[in-house]
C-alpha positions in Angstrom: 0.0 0.0 0.0 2.9 2.4 0.7 4.4 1.8 -2.7 1.1 2.5 -4.5 0.7 5.6 -2.5 4.1 6.9 -3.5 3.6 5.9 -7.1 0.3 7.7 -7.2 1.8 10.8 -5.7 4.8 10.8 -8.1 2.6 10.3 -11.1 0.3 13.2 -10.4 2.3 15.7 -8.3 5.6 17.5 -8.2 7.2 19.4 -5.3 4.4 18.4 -2.9 4.4 17.2 0.7 2.7 14.0 1.8 2.2 12.3 5.1 2.4 8.7 6.2 1.3 7.9 9.8 2.4 5.3 12.3 2.4 4.6 16.0 6.1 4.7 16.6 9.0 5.7 14.4 10.8 2.3 15.0 7.8 0.3 14.0 7.2 2.5 11.0 10.8 2.1 9.9 10.7 -1.7 10.4 7.3 -2.4 8.9 7.0 0.2 6.1 10.1 2.3 5.3 12.6 -0.6 5.1 10.6 -2.4 2.4 9.4 0.8 0.7 13.0 1.9 0.0 13.8 -1.5 -1.6 10.7 -1.4 -3.8 11.3 2.2 -4.9 14.9 1.4 -5.8 13.9 -1.6 -7.9 11.5 0.5 -9.9 13.9 3.3 -10.8 13.0 5.8 -8.1 15.8 7.7 -6.3 15.2 8.5 -2.6 17.0 10.3 0.2 16.0 9.6 3.8 16.4 12.7 6.0 16.9 11.6 9.6 17.6 15.0 11.2 17.7 18.6 10.3 14.8 20.9 9.4 12.6 18.0 8.3 13.4 14.9 10.3 12.0 11.6 9.3 11.3 12.6 5.8 11.7 10.6 2.6 12.5 12.7 -0.5 11.6 10.7 -3.7 12.6 11.6 -7.2 11.8 10.1 -10.6 11.6 11.5 -14.2 12.3 15.0 -13.0 9.7 15.1 -10.3 10.4 15.3 -6.6 8.0 14.9 -3.7 8.4 14.7 0.0 6.9 12.1 2.4 7.0 13.0 6.1 6.2 10.5 8.8 3.6 11.5 11.4 4.3 9.4 14.5 2.1 9.8 17.5 0.7 7.7 20.3 -2.2 10.0 20.8 -6.0 9.6 20.9 -6.3 11.9 17.9 -4.3 9.5 15.7 -6.4 6.6 16.9 -9.6 8.5 16.1 -8.2 9.4 12.6 -7.2 5.8 11.9 -10.7 4.5 13.1 -12.5 7.0 10.8 -10.2 6.0 7.9 -11.0 2.3 8.3 -14.7 3.0 8.5 -14.6 5.0 5.3 -12.2 2.7 3.4 -12.5 -0.8 5.0 -10.3 -2.3 2.3 -7.3 -0.5 3.6 -4.8 -2.4 5.8 -5.3 -1.9 9.5 -2.9 0.7 10.9 -1.3 -0.3 14.2 
């Protein structure tokens, strides 16, 4: 799902900011980011993962002259749980977010 999200963003947008959400940064890196970087590389995308600086935990993705930015929202808050619950109700086909 993360790959199709990035591919959709790269096909339709350039220079935009996108968000991916998770419960903790370590679980997000392990369950999403690690595989996403491999899949992007194998499909000809270039990426740069920014760990610190002005935009920490941000993946900069480039392909065919387009660059977009994917930031990671990581919170253990009630607001994130409510947002995830609402998303699952509106789009039950989506993978459950933990």
